[in-house]
N, C-alpha and C positions, 0 to 999 in steps of 0.2 A: 701160904694160905692167906695170912695177912695182908701179904702183898696183893696178891688176887683180890681180896675186900675192897681193898683201897683202890684197885684198878676199877671195879665195878661199880662203886662206889662214884667214883670220878665219871664213869660213862653214863651213871643213871641223873648225875648232878647236871651232866651236859645236855644230856635227852630232855631233861625237866626245864632246862631255858629255854632248849629249841623250842618245846611244847608252847611255854609261855609267850616266847618270841611270835611264833605262830598265830598264836589263838589273838594276840594284839593286832599282829596284822589283818588278820581275818574281823576282827572288831571295827578297826579303821574301814576296811573293804566295804562292811557291812555299812558303816555310819554314810559311806559316800555313795554306796548303791541306794540306799533309802533317800539321801539328799537329791540324788539324780534318777532316781525311779519314779513311778506313778505318782503325781500329784494326787491326793484325796479329796473326795468332791462330799462336801456333807452329805449325811443320809437325808432323803426328801428333797433334793435339790429338785426342782421341775423340770430345769435344763440345763444337764451337768454339761453339754457341748459347750453352751453360751457362757456357763458360769468358768469352762478351763481355759475359752478362748478370750473371756474378759481378763481373768487373772495373766493371760501370757500377754498381751495388749500393754496390760500396766507394767508388767517387768522390762518389755520392748520400751517403752517410754522412759523408763529408769536406766536404760543402759545395761539392765542385767540380761544379757542374751543368751547365756546358757540357760537361767531360769527360763526366759519368754522360751526359747525353743522347745522345753520340756513340756510346757504346757501344750502349747501349739501341736508339738508332733502327738501328744495324746489322744488331741482333736482328729489329727487326720488319720489315725491310726485304729481308733475306737469308735468314731462316729463318722464313718465311712459315706453314709447319707445325708450328713448335718449339712444344713444352710450354709453353716459358717466355715465348712469344711476349706473353701477355694481360700477364703481370705487367712484362714489359720497356714496356709500353704505357701501364700505371700508372707505371711508373717517370719515362718522359717528363714526364708532367703533374705528379709531384714536382717533378721539377727546374725546370719554371714557375713553380711555387708558391714555391720555393725563393726563383728571384729575386724576386720581390715586386713586381715594376714593375708598371704599370697593363698595359703591351703583354703582358706574360708571363703574368699573369692572366687576361686572355680567351685567350690560347694554353691555358692550361692547363684552360679551360673546355670549349674545342672538343676536346679531348683526352680528359677524361673521358666528355663527351658520345658521341665515336664510339666509345668502351668500350663504353658501354651498349648502343650499339647494335647493336655487333658480336657482344658477350658480353653478354646479358642475365640470363642465366644462370648466370653465373660465380660461383664460391664467394666471388670478393673485389668481386662488383657493389655490396655496401652500402658498400666501401670507397671505391669511384668516385664514387658517388652521395653520399657524405661529403663527398669531397675537392669533388666540383663544387658543394657549396653553402657550402666554405669558401673557395673561389675569388672565388665572389660576396659574403661574408660580408666579404673584407678589401677589398673597394672600397663596402663603406658610406658614405656621406657623413653630415656632420654634421645635426642635425635640422633646422637653418635652409635646409640646400641641398636640392638636388633625391634623391628616393629610390626613383627606379628601381631602383637596386640593391639596396636594401633590401626591397624588395617582390619582387624575384627570388631573393632569400637566402630570405625567409620560404615562399616558393613552392617552392623545392628544399628545404627543412629538412621542410615538412610532405610531402613525397611520401616523402621519406626514411621517415617515421615512420609511412606509409601503408605503404610495401613493406616495410622492414625493421625491425617493431616492437622483435624480439627480437635485434638486433643489439648487440654489443658498445660501436659507438658510440653506441648509441642515449641516453643519459643526457646526454654531451657535448652531443649534437642538439639535446635539448631545452632545454637551459641555454642554448645558442646562439639557439634560435628564441624564448626570452624575451628575451633580448637585443636581436634584430632587429625582434621586437612592441615591445618599448619605444622602440626608435628611430622606428619608424613614430607611434605613439601621442605621443609627446614632439613631435614636428614639427606634429603636430596640435593639441596643447595649448598648443604655444606661439602658433600662430595663433589658436586662442580665446581666450588671456589679451593679444594683442594688441589684438582686439577688444574685451575689455573694458575694456583701458586708453585707447581713444580714445572710448568711452563708446557702442560700438554692441552692446548688450547683447542685441538679436535674434540677430546673427550669433554672438556667445560662446556663448550657448545652443545655437544648433544645432550649433557646431562641437564643443562639450564636450559634448553629449549624445551626438554621434556615437562620441567616443570610448569610450564609458562602454558603449553598446552594442556595439562592434566589439571591445573589449577590455578586458572586466570586469576581470582579474586584473593590469591594467597597474600596473607596480610604484610608480609616481609618481601614483596614482590621487588620493591627497589634495590634491593641486594641483588636479585636475578638480573633487573635490566642493567645495572650498573656493570657487573662482571659478565655479563654475555656480551654488553657492548664493547669490553674492554678486551674481551677476548676475540671479538670478528675485528676488532681492529689489528690486533697483533697479526691475522693472517691476511690482512690488507682487503677486507671485507668492510670499506668504512662506511658504504651507501646504507647496508643492512644495519651499523651500528647506532648511526644518527638517530633513527625515530626512536630508538629505544631510551636515549639519552631523553628525548625530548618527552617520551611517556612518563620517566621518571620526573621530571620537573611538573609535567602537566599534572600529575596525578597525588604528587606527594609534597607539600608545604613546608613539611620536616622531615629531613633526613638525611643521616650522616654523609649520604652519597651527594648531597643536592651541591656543594660549591665545585666538587670534581666535574659534576654531568654538566652544568653549566659551562665550566672552560674546555670540556671536551666539544661541547655543542660549537663555540666561537670558533674552536682550533677546525671540527671539521667542515662547518660552512664557511669559513677563510681559505680551507682547501679545495673546496670546491666553487669559488669564486675566483681563486689564482691557482690555477693548475699549472703546473711547471713547465715552461716554455719546451716546445719541441725540437730535439736537436737535430741539426743535418749532418748529413755525411759530407766531409771535405772535398769539395769538385778535384776530378782528376786533372793533371794539366797535360797540356795537350799535345805534349810527347810519350806518354804513356808512364810518368814517372808520378 
């Protein structure tokens, strides 16, 4: 019996500890919920939506992403007819971009897409499109890796310039578009150069020709000119290679390929000026031997 009491006492003690732990956990959860829940609006505030929006904007400027998001969400969810609701919607997207993680950038894209769907003619629609492009831009990967996000970036930046050519964001968008296109072209160039290095010259020619066609203003096109020219020479298409070397020399004052390109130009022009002498078949003797 004493043993039973001891066992029961131990059980009660364990249950008490469990309840205490649970109570503590609930207290922490409650505190977090309070911290992450609705933000109080002072009684008698004439414009509670504006009050919340201003608090969210201040938190955003201080890079307090979660706090800012809570204020903005309270505006969008509670004051659906508020004139600041569209700006609060944009603010939510900005908090996700501010966080910068892969997951938050995906959420930012969703917010800005939703804004453009709800408010296509809003005065800040260009901002939403710009930030949508930026969220994709920040997910671009190195040239050697998958370029899906780079293609999405190019698409959204081009959409921006089509819809808002006179926007104040247009100059920056053009710069980012050039950078995104360079990333795509660099990825293709790397493949073409790889084909050249393993001596698969037809593959190199196809890939590098495509880069020139798809992106004629590629910033690093000097490398495309050079390796395409080298590949053409390897398959005895010197006449097509010469203009590429000449374009490289004409368009680039500084390039790692400049010295070699000038050397190839001299070689090819000398070969054109001095073609190999034609060989004649030996004459047959009159006796047929």
